[in-house]
C-alpha positions in Angstrom: 209.3 186.2 -68.2 207.3 183.1 -69.1 209.8 181.4 -71.4 208.0 182.6 -74.5 210.0 184.8 -76.8 207.2 187.3 -77.2 206.7 188.0 -73.5 210.3 188.7 -72.6 210.8 192.2 -71.3 214.2 193.4 -72.4 215.2 196.9 -71.8 218.1 198.4 -73.7 219.6 201.8 -73.1 221.7 203.6 -75.6 224.1 206.3 -74.5 224.7 209.1 -76.8 228.4 209.7 -77.0 229.7 213.2 -77.6 232.4 213.8 -80.1 235.9 213.8 -78.4 236.2 217.6 -78.7 232.8 218.2 -77.2 233.6 215.8 -74.3 236.8 217.6 -73.6 235.0 221.0 -73.6 232.3 219.6 -71.2 235.0 218.2 -68.9 236.8 221.6 -68.8 233.5 223.4 -68.1 232.6 221.0 -65.3 236.0 221.2 -63.7 236.1 225.0 -63.7 232.5 225.3 -62.6 233.3 223.3 -59.5 235.7 226.0 -58.5 233.5 229.0 -59.4 230.1 228.0 -58.1 228.7 228.9 -54.6 230.7 232.2 -54.2 234.0 230.3 -53.7 235.9 233.3 -55.1 233.9 235.9 -53.3 231.6 236.7 -56.2 228.8 234.9 -57.9 229.2 233.3 -61.3 226.6 232.2 -63.7 227.1 229.3 -66.1 226.2 229.4 -69.8 224.7 232.9 -69.6 223.6 235.1 -72.4 225.6 238.3 -72.3 224.7 240.5 -75.1 223.9 238.4 -78.2 226.1 235.4 -77.3 226.2 232.8 -74.5 229.3 233.0 -72.4 230.8 230.1 -70.5 230.8 231.9 -67.2 229.8 235.4 -66.1 230.1 237.3 -62.9 227.8 240.4 -62.8 229.4 241.6 -59.6 232.9 241.6 -61.1 231.7 242.5 -64.6 233.8 239.5 -65.7 233.3 237.0 -68.5 235.2 233.7 -68.5 235.6 231.9 -71.8 237.0 228.4 -72.4 238.3 228.2 -75.9 239.0 225.2 -78.0 242.0 225.0 -80.3 240.2 225.9 -83.5 238.8 229.2 -82.4 239.3 232.3 -84.6 241.6 234.9 -82.9 240.2 237.8 -84.8 236.7 236.8 -83.9 237.8 236.6 -80.2 239.3 240.0 -80.3 236.2 241.5 -81.8 234.0 239.8 -79.2 236.3 241.0 -76.3 236.2 244.6 -77.7 232.4 244.5 -77.9 232.1 243.3 -74.3 234.6 246.0 -73.1 232.3 248.6 -74.5 229.7 247.4 -72.0 232.3 247.5 -69.2 233.0 243.8 -69.2 236.4 242.2 -69.0 237.0 238.9 -70.7 239.4 236.2 -69.6 240.1 233.4 -72.0 241.6 230.0 -71.2 242.2 227.0 -73.4 240.5 223.7 -72.6 243.9 222.3 -71.9 244.8 225.1 -69.4 241.5 224.5 -67.5 242.0 220.7 -67.4 245.6 220.5 -66.6 246.5 223.8 -64.9 243.3 224.5 -63.0 244.8 226.0 -59.9 246.7 228.7 -62.0 243.5 229.4 -64.0 241.5 229.9 -60.8 244.1 232.1 -59.2 244.1 234.3 -62.3 240.3 234.5 -62.2 240.4 235.3 -58.4 242.9 238.1 -58.9 240.8 239.6 -61.6 237.6 239.5 -59.5 239.5 241.2 -56.6 240.8 243.9 -58.9 237.5 244.5 -60.6 235.4 244.5 -57.5 237.9 246.8 -55.7 237.8 249.3 -58.6 234.0 249.1 -58.6 233.9 249.9 -54.9 236.3 252.8 -55.2 234.1 254.3 -57.9 230.9 253.9 -55.9 232.5 255.3 -52.7 233.9 258.4 -54.2 
């Protein structure tokens, strides 16, 4: 900076802000991922994984379990069709609202844990006899 206007090096940064609904969804995904990653529930989960033709929020191949975080404007009939399609491939879908994940996280995680236990136990019984 030499005191001349033309030589002044000014850096500006612009932050792109997400729309409120996208920010809420992102917060919910981050909060749940912190509880699902690193085998914390005894099975591995993948984040934002393509399962079939659609990307799912979370997927556990070991438990054949798909976890979806739904926003308030989601179409129920569309959800039911998607769940039925995944069931045909042996996958179970658990759906939670963004609000449930953000404000009742422990209950959501317990429900996911119970389902992983049930599904992995059934899978082990089938493979053992």
